[in-house]
C-alpha positions as CSV (number, residue, x, y, z in Angstrom):
1,M,-11.3,2.3,-12.7
2,Q,-13.2,0.5,-9.6
3,D,-13.8,-2.3,-10.9
4,E,-10.4,-3.0,-12.7
5,P,-9.4,-6.8,-13.7
6,F,-6.3,-8.7,-11.1
7,E,-4.7,-11.9,-11.8
8,I,-6.0,-13.8,-9.2
9,F,-3.6,-16.8,-7.8
10,D,-4.0,-19.5,-5.4
11,E,-2.2,-20.9,-2.1
12,E,0.9,-21.9,-3.7
13,G,1.1,-17.6,-5.5
14,R,0.6,-20.0,-9.1
15,L,-1.9,-17.6,-11.3
16,S,-5.0,-19.5,-11.9
17,G,-6.7,-16.6,-13.9
18,V,-8.4,-12.6,-14.2
19,A,-11.1,-11.4,-12.3
20,P,-12.7,-8.3,-11.3
21,R,-12.1,-6.5,-8.5
22,S,-14.9,-6.5,-7.2
23,L,-15.3,-10.5,-7.1
24,V,-11.3,-10.7,-5.7
25,H,-12.1,-8.7,-3.0
26,R,-15.6,-10.4,-2.2
27,R,-14.4,-13.9,-2.2
28,G,-10.8,-13.2,-0.8
29,L,-8.8,-14.4,-4.2
30,W,-5.4,-13.9,-3.4
31,H,-3.9,-11.0,-5.8
32,R,-0.9,-8.7,-5.8
33,A,0.0,-5.9,-4.8
34,V,2.8,-2.8,-4.0
35,N,3.6,-1.2,-1.1
36,V,6.0,1.8,-1.6
37,F,7.7,3.9,1.7
38,L,9.2,6.6,-0.2
39,F,11.6,8.5,2.7
40,R,13.1,12.5,2.6
41,K,16.5,12.5,2.3
42,D,15.9,13.7,6.5
43,G,15.1,10.4,6.9
44,R,11.3,11.3,7.5
45,L,8.8,9.0,5.9
46,I,6.1,10.7,3.0
47,I,2.3,9.3,3.8
48,Q,-0.4,10.0,2.6
49,R,-3.7,10.2,4.2
50,R,-6.5,8.4,2.6
51,Q,-9.4,10.0,-0.1
52,W,-12.6,9.8,2.4
53,S,-14.5,8.0,-0.7
54,K,-12.1,5.1,-1.0
55,D,-13.9,1.9,-0.4
56,V,-11.0,0.5,2.1
57,C,-9.8,2.7,4.7
58,P,-11.3,5.7,4.1
59,G,-9.5,8.8,6.1
60,K,-6.5,6.3,7.0
61,W,-3.0,7.2,6.5
62,D,-1.3,5.0,4.7
63,L,2.4,4.4,3.5
64,S,4.0,6.4,0.8
65,V,2.2,4.1,-2.2
66,A,0.2,1.0,-2.0
67,E,-0.9,-0.1,-5.8
68,H,-2.9,-3.4,-6.7
69,L,-0.8,-4.4,-9.7
70,K,-2.6,-4.7,-12.7
71,P,-2.2,-8.1,-15.1
72,G,0.8,-8.7,-16.4
73,E,2.5,-6.0,-14.5
74,T,6.0,-6.5,-12.2
75,Y,5.8,-5.8,-8.7
76,E,8.5,-2.9,-9.9
77,Q,6.5,-1.8,-12.6
78,G,2.8,-1.3,-10.1
79,A,5.4,0.5,-7.5
80,F,6.9,2.7,-10.4
81,R,3.0,3.6,-12.2
82,G,1.8,3.8,-7.8
83,L,4.3,6.7,-7.7
84,Q,3.5,8.8,-10.6
85,E,-0.8,8.3,-10.4
86,E,-0.9,8.9,-7.2
87,L,1.8,11.4,-6.2
88,G,2.8,12.3,-9.2
89,V,6.5,10.9,-8.8
90,G,8.7,10.1,-11.1
91,G,12.4,9.5,-11.3
92,V,12.7,7.3,-8.5
93,M,15.3,4.3,-7.5
94,L,14.0,1.8,-6.0
95,E,14.7,-1.1,-4.2
96,P,13.2,-4.0,-3.3
97,I,12.8,-4.9,0.8
98,G,11.9,-8.0,2.7
99,G,10.4,-10.6,0.3
100,I,7.1,-11.1,-0.8
101,F,4.7,-11.3,1.8
102,R,0.8,-12.3,2.5
103,F,-1.3,-10.0,4.4
104,Q,-5.1,-10.4,4.6
105,L,-8.1,-8.0,5.8
106,D,-11.3,-9.4,6.1
107,V,-13.5,-6.7,6.8
108,A,-17.3,-8.5,7.4
109,E,-19.4,-5.2,8.0
110,R,-18.4,-4.4,4.6
111,M,-18.2,-8.2,2.8
112,L,-14.8,-7.1,2.2
113,K,-12.1,-9.8,2.0
114,D,-8.4,-8.2,0.6
115,H,-6.0,-11.3,0.5
116,E,-2.7,-9.6,-1.1
117,L,0.7,-11.1,-2.1
118,A,2.6,-8.0,-1.7
119,Q,5.8,-6.9,-2.3
120,S,7.5,-3.7,-0.5
121,F,9.8,-1.1,-1.8
122,R,12.2,2.0,-0.3
123,G,12.9,5.2,-2.3
124,V,14.3,8.2,-1.4
125,F,12.8,11.4,-3.3
126,E,13.3,15.3,-2.9
127,G,10.8,17.1,-5.3
128,E,7.9,17.9,-5.3
129,I,4.6,16.0,-4.7
130,R,1.8,16.3,-6.1
131,P,-0.8,14.2,-5.2
132,D,-4.1,12.5,-7.3
133,A,-7.0,14.2,-5.6
134,G,-9.0,11.4,-5.8
135,E,-7.0,8.9,-4.3
136,V,-4.9,11.6,-1.7
137,C,-6.5,13.9,0.5
138,E,-3.5,15.0,2.7
139,I,0.2,14.6,2.7
140,G,2.6,14.3,5.5
141,T,6.4,13.4,6.8
142,I,7.2,11.4,9.6
143,G,9.9,10.2,11.7
144,L,9.9,6.4,12.3
145,A,10.1,6.7,15.6
146,E,7.4,8.9,15.9
147,L,5.4,6.2,13.8
148,G,6.1,3.8,15.8
149,E,4.2,5.5,19.2
150,A,1.2,7.1,16.7
151,F,1.3,2.9,15.6
152,A,1.1,2.3,19.6
153,N,-0.7,5.3,20.6
154,R,-3.6,5.8,17.7
155,P,-3.2,2.6,15.8
156,D,-6.7,3.1,13.8
157,D,-5.7,6.4,12.4
158,F,-3.4,4.1,9.7
159,T,-4.2,1.1,7.5
160,P,-3.7,-2.0,8.5
161,W,-1.6,-3.1,6.1
162,F,0.6,-0.1,6.5
163,R,1.3,-1.1,10.6
164,E,2.1,-4.4,9.5
165,S,4.4,-3.9,6.7
166,A,6.7,-1.1,8.4
167,M,6.6,-3.6,12.0
168,R,7.8,-6.6,9.1
169,L,10.3,-4.6,7.9
170,G,11.4,-3.4,10.9
171,L,11.0,0.1,9.9
172,C,9.4,0.3,13.2
173,R,7.9,-0.8,16.5
174,G,4.3,-0.2,17.9
175,G,0.8,-1.7,17.9
176,E,1.9,-4.6,18.7
């Protein structure tokens, strides 16, 4: 659903209501999101290339899951839902990493102001990935040292929230 409802928050992070996605992204209203870093047992990070039809960062490499939360949903519930919806993955143990952080992406030419209160999670998964073709056009894995080099050498290949959250959490360096 393109114009799904998002809970919106004030500058102090207090719930202030619900608004449609289009309004939230046009006005730069704070809303909640979750990032999931899903690893293979060998330590390689599972990454996805966003479908070319996405309205934000089409065709860019992204972390395992990046999901907006539905009204009333906890960060953890959103992480589990995102794993299932985007990657067809269930049964993963997740642990929160880092605290809730503020992320802002402003793209003036698209009249987009994506202002998120985001929580990251980490998990390990060895099973089959069945990506949603409407969301994901390719799946890959990458080592963290290689990811840092890619961020430094090809930053525009990746979503800005992927680069920022991976570096902020100390998962890799690069693109600074």
